[in-house]
N, C-alpha and C positions, 0 to 999 in steps of 0.2 A: 249293181249293189239297189235295190228297191228304193229304199231311203234317199238315196244319192238323182235318183230319175225325178221323184218327185222333186225335191228341192229343186232343181234347175228348171222342169218344168211350171214351178211357178216364181219365178225367178229371182231364187236363196241362194247366195253362197253356200255351197255345200259342205266346205270346213267348219261350218256354224254346229256342225252337228255333230264334229268330234269337239268340239271346247269340253274341257277338264277330262277328256280318257288319258290325253298323253299318248292319242294317235296321230300319227298322219294318214294322209290319200290311201301314198304304198302302200301302209300294213292294211288300211282295212280294205283293200283293194287286193287282198292276197288271199288266196281262198283258202289257205291253210293258218290264218290267222285268228287265233282261237283267243275271243275276249272275253277279260278277267267277266266271273260275274257284277262287279260292282261298274266297268267301264260300259258294259252294255246296260244295265240300267240308267248311268250316264248318260249314253248315246240317245235310251230315249225316252227320258225326260226333255234332251236335249229336242224333237221329233214332239212332244206334245206341247213344250213349248212355243214354239215356229207355230205348231197348226192350228192356234190360240181354242176355240171349242168346238175343231173341225172330230168330224170322227175319226181321227191318223190310223190308227191302225186296217180301218177297212180302206182306205185311201195306200194306205203304205202296199198293205198285204194284195190289192189289186196287179199290182205292177210286181210281185215275184216272179219270178222265170226258175226252172228246176234247177238251170246252169250256174245261175248263184250259188245256189248250196252244192258246187262241187260235184267232188262223183257218186255222192246218193245223190246228187239229180239223176247224174248219167245210168248210173243203177236203175232209180224207176223210174227210171222213158224206155227202159229192156227189159221193165218186168213182164212173164208171161202173162200178169192178169193187172185189173186194178188194182182189185183185190191185193194180188201181191207188192205195189206198189206201195200200198197205203201201208202195210205190216212194215216194211225195209224201214221206211221214211219214221214211223211213231218207233222201231225197235234206234234208231240209229239219230233221233232229232239232237240231245244233249252235244251228242259227236258233233254236231253241224253248230252245236252254240244255240239249239232252241235253251231257251228259259220255264221252267214248269215240266211240267209230264204227260204224255199224250199217251195212249192207248185208245184200244180198237177193239170189237169183239162182235159177234152178231147180237141182235137181237129183234121181238116181236114188232117194235119198232122200223127194222132197216138196220144196214152197216152203219152205228153204233163208232164215232168217236170219238174220245172221251178227254175232255183239255184240264187240268186242274194248276192253277196259274201256282207261284208259290203269295209266301207271304208276305204280300204287302200294297201299297195304297190302291186305291180305289181309282187310280185315274191308272193306273201302271194295269193295275189287272185286265182293268177295263182295255185297256188301250194292246196289251198281250192277248189275249184273248180274244177280238176284233181282227187283230192282223191273221192268228195261226187260222182262221174259218175261214177270212177273205185270203189270202195265200191258197188253203186246198184248192177252196172254187179255179181259183189260177193253173194249179196246178193240173186237175182232172182236166181243164183246158187245155192243155203242154199232153198233158196224154193222150186226149181223147182224137187233138190237133181240132178242136171244132171251138164255135163261141156255148157259152154258157145257157139254157135257156131264154126266151128271154121274158117280158113281163107275161103274166097271166101263164103262164105255165112253170111244171113241177115236177120239173122229167129228172133232177138226180137227186137232188135236197126233198124228202121229206117235210121234216123241221129243225127247226134250234135253239136250243134251250141255253142261257143267260142262266151265269149265280151274283147277277148284282143286279137292281134295280134300273126301271124302264128308263134308257137315257135322251136326254133331249132332244138327238139329234135320233132317234130312233127307224125316224121317215130315211133317212139315209141307206140302215140295215137291212129296210124293205125291198129297196132298190138297189140290194147291190145282192142280196141272194134267194129273192122269189120266192117264197115259199111261208107256213105259217111259225111266227114266234112266239117265244116263250121268253119274261125279264121274272127272276126273282127265284129262277132256279135252285132246288139245292146245291143242284154240279154242273157246266157247260158243254154241254151234246148237241156233234152234228149228224142225225141221220140220214143215212143214204139211201136214194132205190138199191134195192138189192139185185137187180138186173146189171143195177152203170157195174159193180165193183166183179160183177164177173164177163167186163166185157176186154176185150185184147187190146191195148197202150195200139197207137198206129205202129209204133218203135220197136215193139213184143223181138227181144230172140234169146229163148233160153242161154246158149253159148254164153254171149254177150254178159246179159245175169248172172250168170256164173265165175264171170271173169272177173265184170266188179263188181260182186261176193270176195272173191278172192283176196284180187287188192285192199280193199276198202280193212279187208282183217289184216293185213300185208302196210296199210298206212298209220292204226291203229295202231301199231306195234312200233313205228316213227314214232312217232308221237309219244307212245308212253316213255320212247325213252330221252327224243329232246326233252319233254317233262320233266326229266329227273331232278336238272338244275334250277328251277319250279320248285317241286315239290321240297328237297333241299333249306329253297331259299324260307318258305314260310316252315321247314321244323325250328329252323335258327331264329324266326319272328317266334315261335312258340315259344322259347326256351323263360323269355323274357316279355312276354306283351309290353308290360310298361311302359320297355322302352324302344321309342320311337328312332330305330340303327337307322346309321348311314349306308349307302349306299357301297361306300369305300370302309365298313364297318361288315361288312355281308361277302363281298368278294377275299376279303382276306379271310375269311372263316371258312370257304368253299378251295382257298387256291387257287383264284384267277385274279389275274387286274382287273376293278373296277368294268375299264372298256368290255375287252374281252365279255366280260359276266355278262355287263347287260344288252350284249349280243344276243349269244341263247337265252337270251330270257325272249327277247322277241322275236325269238326264229321259234318259237314253241307259244307266238301272240300276246305274250306277256310282258309287264313290266315293273320294276323296283316298287315303284307308286301302288300298283294297279294290288301285285300282288299283296305289301302291307294289309291294303285298306280291305283286300279280302279276306286277308285273318282278324282283323280286327272286327270283317263286321261279321266273321263264325262263327266266332265267340260271345259277342255280344247277345245274337241270336240266340248262343247257348245257355248261355247266363241268363236274361230276360225270361227263359221260357220253365227254367231248370233248379231256378235257387231264386234262394229271398232277397237275395240282393237288392239292396236302393239303386236307381240310375245314378246316383252320384258314385255310390260303393263300384259301381259295372265301370262307370268312367274312371276312375280314381285305377282302377286296376288293369286298363286298357289304357292305358296313359296318357289319358286327360288331364291336366292341371284344373283343368274348368269344364265343371258340368255344360253349360251353354257349349263348348266344341263340342262335345262328343255327342251332345243331342244334334248341333248343323249337320254335323256328318253322318249321323246314323237314318238323318231326314231323307241327305242326299242319295245312301246307298239304294232305302227302302218307299221312301217318299213318305213315310210317317215317320212321328214318334215313337222313341223306345216305352213309353206309355201306352201310343192308341195299338202299338204291336203285342207288351204281355194283352192286352185285354184282350185283346182280337185275334191271340190265341188259348188263352188260356177259356174263352168263352165257349170253342171248339169242346173242349172237356168235364 
């Protein structure tokens, strides 16, 4: 895990990264472990806090390896062209745990990799964007088995645009990407040289690529089957989100002993607390976007006796207050 490597290199206990996630080291190192949205945000917030004012997304992304994203990384390594590797990477990124949306297409400025961050606070959005583009550069180096172009060279990337204002550590961006940069753009986008995406990765193997694709599709089926218990848990919580149900109550509803119930959740990369938080986060976002309910009324609907507790929870999920989130979303329309 890239964040693990960063922590060890900087003399930081890697377990500090997992504070508040409900996960342990064995779970996070399992390539089949899928973090809930809330767990992922908590992990990223921990990284940002430990990194102080550094451009942490760039540092973590620099350490990315295709092997760290399991079968998807293997499939990208075997792809017949860099273009094919990037396309399957974008298609299956959400399954591999990526937050936000990745798309790519051919444009006049080159092969575009467009990243749309989820509606979160500024620090989280900046981190996620830094990480996705820095990791893309690391993946390209791995696909080509060569170092990225050095200072003063722009052999891979034509330019990058970021959908936020110029950060204090912009110099770190310049050193990492070695290409023209734009801040305050409408969307975040990395444009690659057309010649690069047509190149053949050093481990390209058409047969292995097709086999990996078939295996990945089967893996998705298995993951969906394992995720049934997670889906049932969400349904039970959704019946009355104003109640904070216990593990025992939900386990009884799905006709499983509590320990067995929690083991099923763990096999799907989830935890009971994480699923509960995910449900409330999703409901809160929907109500803030699509209703005229006040923050206090939404808090009550989600089982919070004190609005301050809801505000605290919402900030821990998305790094913004409910009011800030509502203003950010409504200002886009």
